[in-house]
C-alpha positions as CSV (number, residue, x, y, z in Angstrom):
1,M,0.0,0.0,0.0
2,L,2.8,2.4,0.9
3,L,4.6,1.6,-2.4
4,V,1.4,2.3,-4.3
5,V,1.0,5.7,-2.6
6,C,4.7,6.6,-3.1
7,G,4.5,5.6,-6.8
8,S,1.4,7.7,-7.2
9,V,3.1,10.7,-5.6
10,V,6.1,10.3,-8.0
11,A,3.9,9.8,-11.0
12,A,2.0,12.9,-10.1
13,M,5.2,14.9,-9.6
14,L,6.4,13.7,-13.0
15,V,3.2,14.7,-14.8
16,L,3.2,18.0,-13.0
17,G,6.9,18.6,-13.9
18,I,6.4,17.8,-17.6
19,A,3.3,20.1,-17.6
20,I,5.3,22.9,-16.0
21,I,8.2,22.5,-18.5
22,T,5.7,22.4,-21.4
23,I,3.9,25.6,-20.1
24,N,7.2,27.4,-19.6
25,T,8.4,26.4,-23.1
26,R,5.2,27.6,-24.7
27,Q,5.4,30.9,-22.8
28,L,9.0,31.4,-24.0
29,Q,8.0,30.5,-27.5
30,S,5.0,32.8,-27.3
31,G,7.2,35.7,-26.2
32,L,9.6,34.9,-29.0
33,D,6.8,34.8,-31.6
34,H,5.5,38.2,-30.4
35,E,9.0,39.6,-30.7
36,L,9.3,38.2,-34.3
37,V,5.9,39.7,-35.3
38,E,6.8,43.1,-33.9
39,R,10.1,43.0,-35.9
40,A,8.4,41.9,-39.1
41,N,5.7,44.6,-38.7
42,G,8.5,47.2,-38.2
43,M,10.2,46.1,-41.4
44,A,7.0,46.1,-43.4
45,R,6.1,49.7,-42.6
46,P,6.6,52.2,-45.5
47,G,10.1,53.7,-45.6
48,P,13.4,52.1,-45.3
49,P,13.3,49.1,-43.0
50,P,15.3,49.1,-39.8
51,P,18.8,47.6,-40.2
52,P,19.3,44.2,-38.7
53,P,21.5,43.9,-35.7
54,G,24.2,42.3,-37.8
55,G,24.4,45.3,-40.3
56,P,22.5,46.9,-43.2
57,M,20.2,44.8,-45.3
58,R,21.3,44.1,-48.8
59,A,19.1,43.3,-51.8
60,P,19.9,40.2,-53.9
61,E,21.6,40.7,-57.3
62,D,19.9,37.8,-59.0
63,E,16.3,36.8,-58.1
64,P,15.7,33.1,-57.9
65,D,12.8,31.4,-59.8
66,L,10.9,31.3,-56.5
67,I,10.2,35.1,-56.7
68,A,10.5,35.7,-60.4
69,S,7.0,37.1,-60.5
70,I,7.9,39.7,-57.9
71,R,9.7,42.6,-59.3
72,R,11.4,45.5,-57.6
73,P,10.5,47.2,-55.3
74,R,8.6,44.0,-54.3
75,M,11.6,42.4,-52.9
76,I,12.2,39.8,-50.2
77,M,13.7,41.2,-47.0
78,A,15.2,39.1,-44.3
79,D,16.5,39.8,-40.8
80,A,18.7,37.1,-39.5
81,L,19.8,38.5,-36.2
82,F,23.0,36.6,-36.9
83,G,25.0,39.6,-38.2
84,T,24.8,38.6,-41.9
85,M,22.1,38.9,-44.5
86,P,20.9,35.7,-46.1
87,M,21.1,35.6,-49.9
88,P,18.0,34.6,-51.9
89,G,19.3,31.0,-52.2
90,D,19.9,31.0,-48.5
91,L,16.5,31.9,-47.1
92,F,15.4,30.7,-43.6
93,D,12.4,28.8,-44.9
94,E,11.6,28.8,-48.6
95,A,8.3,26.9,-48.1
96,A,7.1,29.7,-45.8
97,V,8.0,32.3,-48.4
98,R,5.7,30.5,-50.9
99,L,2.9,30.6,-48.4
100,A,3.5,34.3,-47.7
101,A,3.6,35.1,-51.4
102,N,0.0,33.7,-51.5
103,G,-0.9,36.0,-48.6
104,S,-0.6,33.6,-45.7
105,P,1.7,34.5,-42.8
106,S,3.2,31.6,-40.8
107,F,5.5,30.5,-38.1
108,S,7.9,27.7,-38.7
109,D,10.9,25.9,-37.0
110,C,13.9,24.9,-39.0
111,E,17.7,25.0,-39.0
112,Y,19.8,27.8,-40.3
113,R,23.6,27.2,-40.7
114,G,23.3,24.4,-38.1
115,E,21.4,26.4,-35.6
116,P,17.7,25.9,-34.7
117,V,15.6,29.0,-35.5
118,R,12.1,30.1,-35.1
119,V,10.9,31.8,-38.3
120,Y,8.0,34.2,-39.0
121,T,7.1,34.9,-42.6
122,A,4.5,37.5,-43.6
123,P,3.4,39.2,-46.8
124,I,3.9,43.0,-47.3
125,V,0.7,44.5,-48.6
126,R,0.3,48.0,-50.0
127,G,-3.3,48.7,-50.6
128,R,-4.5,45.6,-52.3
129,M,-1.1,44.7,-53.9
130,L,1.5,42.4,-52.6
131,A,4.6,44.5,-52.2
132,G,6.9,41.8,-50.9
133,V,7.6,39.2,-48.3
134,V,9.3,39.7,-45.0
135,Q,10.9,36.9,-43.1
136,V,12.5,37.2,-39.7
137,A,14.1,34.6,-37.5
138,H,15.5,34.1,-34.1
139,E,17.6,31.2,-32.8
140,T,15.9,28.9,-30.3
141,R,18.8,27.2,-28.7
142,G,18.2,29.2,-25.5
143,I,14.6,27.9,-25.3
144,A,15.9,24.3,-25.9
145,D,18.6,24.8,-23.3
146,V,16.0,26.0,-20.7
147,R,13.8,23.1,-21.5
148,E,16.7,20.7,-21.2
149,V,17.8,22.2,-17.9
150,Q,14.3,22.0,-16.5
151,F,14.0,18.4,-17.6
152,R,17.3,17.4,-16.1
153,T,16.4,19.1,-12.9
154,L,13.1,17.1,-12.9
155,M,15.0,13.9,-13.4
156,I,17.4,14.8,-10.6
157,V,14.6,15.8,-8.2
158,L,12.4,12.8,-8.8
159,P,14.7,10.1,-7.1
160,F,15.0,12.4,-4.1
161,A,11.3,12.9,-4.1
162,L,10.8,9.2,-4.3
163,I,13.1,8.6,-1.3
164,G,11.5,11.5,0.6
165,S,8.0,10.2,0.0
166,V,9.0,6.7,1.1
167,L,10.5,8.0,4.3
168,L,7.6,10.4,4.9
169,G,5.2,7.6,4.1
170,F,6.9,5.3,6.6
171,A,6.8,8.0,9.3
172,V,3.1,8.9,8.6
173,T,2.1,5.3,8.3
174,G,3.8,4.5,11.6
175,R,2.0,7.4,13.2
176,V,-1.3,6.3,11.7
177,M,-0.9,2.6,12.3
178,H,0.3,2.9,15.9
179,P,-3.1,4.1,17.3
180,I,-4.9,1.6,15.0
181,G,-2.7,-1.2,16.3
182,A,-3.3,-0.1,19.9
183,M,-7.0,-0.1,19.2
184,Q,-6.8,-3.5,17.6
185,N,-5.0,-4.8,20.7
186,A,-7.5,-3.3,23.0
187,A,-10.4,-4.7,21.0
188,K,-8.8,-8.2,21.1
189,A,-8.3,-7.9,24.9
190,I,-12.0,-7.0,25.3
191,A,-13.0,-9.9,23.1
192,D,-10.8,-12.1,25.3
193,G,-12.7,-10.9,28.4
194,D,-10.5,-8.1,29.6
195,F,-13.3,-5.4,29.7
196,G,-11.0,-3.0,31.4
197,A,-8.7,-2.6,28.4
198,R,-8.3,1.0,27.2
199,I,-6.3,3.0,24.7
200,Q,-3.7,5.7,25.7
201,T,-4.7,8.9,23.9
202,H,-2.5,11.9,23.3
203,G,-3.2,15.3,21.7
204,S,-6.5,16.3,20.1
205,D,-6.3,15.1,16.6
206,E,-8.8,12.7,14.9
207,F,-7.0,9.6,16.2
208,A,-7.1,10.9,19.8
209,K,-10.9,11.6,19.4
210,L,-11.4,8.2,17.9
211,G,-9.5,6.7,20.9
212,E,-11.6,8.6,23.4
213,Q,-14.8,7.4,21.7
214,F,-13.4,3.8,21.7
215,N,-12.6,4.1,25.4
216,A,-16.1,5.5,26.1
217,M,-17.6,2.6,24.2
218,A,-15.4,0.1,26.1
219,G,-16.5,1.7,29.3
220,R,-20.2,1.3,28.4
221,V,-19.5,-2.3,27.4
222,E,-17.8,-2.9,30.7
223,E,-20.7,-1.4,32.6
224,A,-23.2,-3.5,30.7
225,V,-21.3,-6.7,31.2
226,S,-20.7,-5.9,34.9
227,G,-24.4,-5.2,35.3
228,L,-25.3,-8.4,33.5
229,R,-23.0,-10.3,35.7
230,Q,-24.4,-8.7,38.8
231,S,-27.9,-9.4,37.5
232,L,-27.1,-13.1,36.9
233,E,-25.4,-13.4,40.2
234,Q,-28.4,-11.7,41.9
235,Q,-30.8,-14.0,40.1
236,R,-28.8,-17.1,41.0
237,R,-28.7,-16.0,44.7
238,F,-32.3,-15.0,44.6
239,T,-33.3,-18.5,43.3
240,A,-31.1,-20.2,45.9
241,D,-32.4,-18.0,48.8
242,A,-36.1,-18.4,47.7
243,S,-35.6,-22.2,47.6
244,H,-34.1,-22.1,51.0
245,E,-36.8,-19.9,52.4
246,L,-39.5,-22.2,51.0
247,R,-37.9,-25.4,52.3
248,T,-38.4,-24.5,55.9
249,P,-42.2,-24.0,55.9
250,L,-42.6,-27.0,53.5
251,T,-40.8,-29.2,56.0
252,R,-42.9,-27.9,58.8
253,L,-46.0,-28.6,56.7
254,Q,-44.9,-32.2,56.0
255,L,-44.1,-32.9,59.7
256,A,-47.4,-31.4,60.8
257,A,-49.3,-33.6,58.3
258,S,-47.5,-36.7,59.5
259,A,-48.2,-35.8,63.1
260,A,-51.9,-35.2,62.4
261,Q,-52.2,-38.7,61.0
262,T,-50.8,-40.6,64.0
263,G,-51.3,-38.4,67.0
264,S,-54.2,-37.8,69.4
265,E,-56.9,-35.3,68.8
266,E,-55.0,-32.6,70.7
267,E,-51.8,-33.4,68.8
268,M,-53.9,-33.3,65.6
269,R,-55.1,-29.8,66.4
270,R,-51.6,-28.5,67.1
271,A,-50.4,-30.1,63.9
272,L,-53.1,-28.5,61.9
273,K,-52.3,-25.1,63.5
274,T,-48.6,-25.6,62.6
275,A,-49.6,-26.5,59.1
276,E,-51.8,-23.4,58.8
277,D,-49.0,-21.1,60.1
278,A,-46.6,-22.7,57.6
279,G,-49.1,-22.2,54.8
280,K,-49.5,-18.6,55.7
281,E,-45.7,-18.1,55.8
282,M,-45.4,-19.7,52.4
283,A,-48.2,-17.5,51.0
284,A,-46.6,-14.4,52.4
285,L,-43.2,-15.3,50.9
286,V,-44.7,-16.2,47.5
287,S,-46.6,-12.9,47.5
288,Q,-43.3,-11.0,48.3
289,L,-41.5,-12.9,45.6
290,L,-44.2,-12.1,43.0
291,T,-44.1,-8.4,44.0
292,L,-40.3,-8.3,43.4
293,A,-40.6,-10.3,40.1
294,S,-43.2,-7.8,38.9
295,A,-40.9,-4.9,39.9
296,D,-38.0,-6.5,38.0
297,A,-40.2,-6.9,34.9
298,G,-41.5,-3.3,35.2
299,R,-45.1,-4.6,35.8
300,M,-45.6,-3.6,39.4
301,E,-49.3,-2.7,39.7
302,M,-49.6,1.0,40.5
303,R,-52.7,3.2,40.6
304,F,-51.3,6.7,40.7
305,E,-53.6,9.4,42.2
306,T,-53.2,12.2,44.7
307,F,-53.7,11.2,48.4
308,D,-52.8,12.3,51.9
309,L,-49.7,10.6,53.1
310,R,-50.9,11.0,56.7
311,V,-53.9,8.8,55.9
312,A,-51.8,5.9,54.5
313,A,-49.4,6.1,57.6
314,A,-52.3,6.1,60.0
315,E,-53.9,3.1,58.4
316,A,-50.6,1.2,58.5
317,V,-50.1,2.1,62.2
318,S,-53.7,0.9,63.1
319,K,-53.4,-2.4,61.3
320,T,-49.8,-3.2,62.3
321,M,-49.3,-2.0,65.8
322,G,-52.7,-3.0,67.2
323,G,-52.7,-2.2,70.9
324,E,-48.9,-1.7,71.0
325,T,-47.6,1.7,71.8
326,C,-46.5,3.8,68.8
327,E,-46.0,7.5,68.9
328,T,-47.2,9.4,65.9
329,A,-46.5,13.0,64.9
330,F,-48.3,14.1,61.7
331,A,-48.3,17.5,60.0
332,S,-51.3,19.7,60.9
333,D,-52.5,19.9,57.3
334,A,-52.6,17.4,54.4
335,V,-49.3,16.1,52.9
336,T,-50.5,15.5,49.4
337,V,-48.5,13.3,47.1
338,L,-49.0,11.5,43.8
339,G,-48.8,7.7,43.9
340,D,-50.5,4.5,44.9
341,E,-52.0,4.9,48.4
342,A,-52.2,1.1,49.0
343,Q,-48.5,0.6,48.1
344,M,-47.4,3.5,50.3
345,E,-49.4,2.0,53.1
346,R,-47.5,-1.2,52.5
347,V,-44.2,0.7,52.7
348,C,-45.2,2.0,56.2
349,T,-46.5,-1.5,57.2
350,N,-43.1,-3.1,56.3
351,L,-41.2,-0.5,58.1
352,L,-43.3,-0.9,61.2
353,E,-43.0,-4.7,61.2
354,N,-39.2,-4.4,61.0
355,A,-39.3,-1.9,63.9
356,R,-41.5,-4.2,66.0
357,K,-39.2,-7.2,65.3
358,Y,-36.0,-5.5,66.2
359,A,-37.0,-2.8,68.7
360,K,-37.3,-5.5,71.4
361,G,-40.1,-3.5,73.1
362,A,-38.4,-0.1,72.8
363,R,-40.2,3.0,71.7
364,I,-41.4,3.3,68.1
365,S,-42.5,6.5,66.5
366,V,-44.0,7.5,63.1
367,R,-43.8,11.0,61.7
368,V,-45.3,12.5,58.5
369,F,-44.3,16.0,57.4
370,R,-43.2,18.0,54.4
371,E,-39.7,19.1,53.6
372,N,-38.4,21.0,50.6
373,G,-41.2,20.0,48.2
374,F,-41.3,16.4,49.4
375,G,-43.7,14.5,51.6
376,V,-41.7,12.6,54.3
377,L,-42.6,9.4,56.1
378,Q,-40.3,8.5,59.0
379,V,-40.3,5.4,61.1
380,Q,-37.9,5.3,64.1
381,D,-37.2,2.8,66.8
382,E,-34.9,2.8,69.8
383,G,-34.0,-0.9,69.5
384,I,-30.7,-2.7,69.1
385,G,-29.6,-0.8,66.0
386,I,-27.5,-2.0,63.1
387,E,-23.7,-1.7,62.4
388,A,-22.7,0.8,59.7
389,R,-21.2,-2.0,57.5
390,H,-24.6,-3.5,57.0
391,L,-26.5,-0.4,56.0
392,P,-25.7,-0.4,52.2
393,H,-26.9,-4.0,52.0
394,L,-30.2,-3.8,53.8
395,V,-32.3,-3.3,50.6
396,E,-30.7,-6.4,49.0
397,R,-33.0,-9.4,48.8
398,F,-32.7,-12.1,51.5
399,Y,-30.1,-10.0,53.3
400,R,-30.0,-10.5,57.0
401,V,-27.8,-8.8,59.6
402,E,-26.0,-11.3,61.8
403,D,-27.3,-11.6,65.3
404,A,-29.8,-8.8,64.9
405,R,-31.8,-10.2,62.0
406,T,-32.1,-14.0,62.2
407,R,-34.8,-16.4,61.3
408,D,-35.9,-16.5,65.0
409,A,-36.6,-12.8,64.7
410,G,-38.8,-13.6,61.6
411,G,-38.8,-12.4,58.0
412,A,-37.1,-13.6,54.9
413,G,-35.1,-10.4,54.3
414,L,-37.5,-9.1,51.6
415,G,-39.4,-6.4,53.4
416,L,-36.9,-3.5,52.8
417,A,-36.3,-4.8,49.2
418,I,-40.0,-4.3,48.5
419,V,-40.0,-0.9,50.2
420,D,-37.1,0.2,48.0
421,E,-38.8,-0.9,44.8
422,I,-42.1,0.9,45.7
423,V,-40.2,4.1,46.6
424,K,-38.3,4.0,43.3
425,A,-41.6,3.6,41.5
426,H,-42.8,6.8,43.2
427,H,-39.6,8.6,42.1
428,G,-38.7,8.9,45.8
429,E,-35.8,8.4,48.1
430,L,-35.1,5.8,50.8
431,R,-32.6,6.5,53.6
432,I,-31.7,4.2,56.5
433,E,-29.7,5.5,59.5
434,S,-28.8,3.4,62.4
435,E,-26.3,3.0,65.3
436,P,-25.8,-0.1,67.5
437,G,-27.6,0.4,70.8
438,K,-29.4,3.5,69.8
439,G,-31.9,2.3,67.3
440,T,-32.8,2.8,63.6
441,R,-34.5,5.5,61.6
442,V,-35.9,4.9,58.1
443,T,-36.9,8.0,56.0
444,V,-39.0,7.8,52.9
445,R,-39.3,11.0,50.7
446,V,-41.7,11.2,47.8
447,P,-42.5,14.4,45.7
448,E,-45.3,16.5,47.1
449,V,-48.2,17.7,45.0
450,K,-48.8,21.4,45.4
């Protein structure tokens, strides 16, 4: 490819050089022709013609047959610019004289005494009569020398131009191919699984911009692959945890059924009660799993309408806390938000159930107020609290905090995950703050409707 480019450059230079030489030669010849015409016109004017540079013009003693029909003063005049006057038998171009005698001026190239000359021959007309023929000439060796010098220069320059173009081609090709090679290596590394491969970019030229775009694309690919891996890992863990959570109530259900078949009437009642509790636990778990699956598929059922956040919180407190003590502090006027009232009631219910499980009888409070254009629901307990290292993982599915959140305390670790999905669907924010021994505060913020 490089040789083709260099060959094309040299060919273009050769064509351009020949064109320049041809144009220069034609310009020199055109100037010479103009000079010859001016000289001929000066000689053809009435009166004695100007003497040639080589001396006075002499008329021939004997006229040749060529001009026998032309009598004095219709005489052939010649200006050689060589210092001597050609005799009639020694004209510059006899054929051109014949044409001029017929009234046709012409330019011609020929040799005179071994020298190349440019000849201009024109008729001399007086009135309507042919008075004579004038023929002037100028040697053209200078033009030929200029053409030859230019051609030799071109032949000398071309090899250096070829070498220079090859060296420049190698330099440019190396500069061009280096980022392309780096991009090829990075692409191969990404194809082999190294999604962190990037290209080192320098400057602000097109290759640098291309490298930046490649790096941006590789970054998006890495993010997509990382997200896919996390999703697959989460799905795998979700499936394993769901199977584990369902295994326990299923085992209890099987044992209760076996006990009911062989035990006394009292044992049968206890077994049926155990089976009922296990069924309820399984139903609740399945319901939670279906809710999260709907959220993942973007099909969580929502009926958006304006409602008072205080009402949803009050309903959740009434249904969840029963006769247990729960302090409430609601805004004096309506906190109107846009969303699904039943789902927001479910959010408050899940938060209260978590607080009941882990408060260990400590004080629980619920607040509803407005803040900076948001309706705020806040559930706080003064229970055992949670270590800071667990806080970022609390909304993960099936996540339990050691010691504090165990199966004995109840729950499958899906309550906060469901809360997080519902709050996201309402374009809201969920924040969890906790400190061991001082309790936990969960704050939900959703946009308020003015």
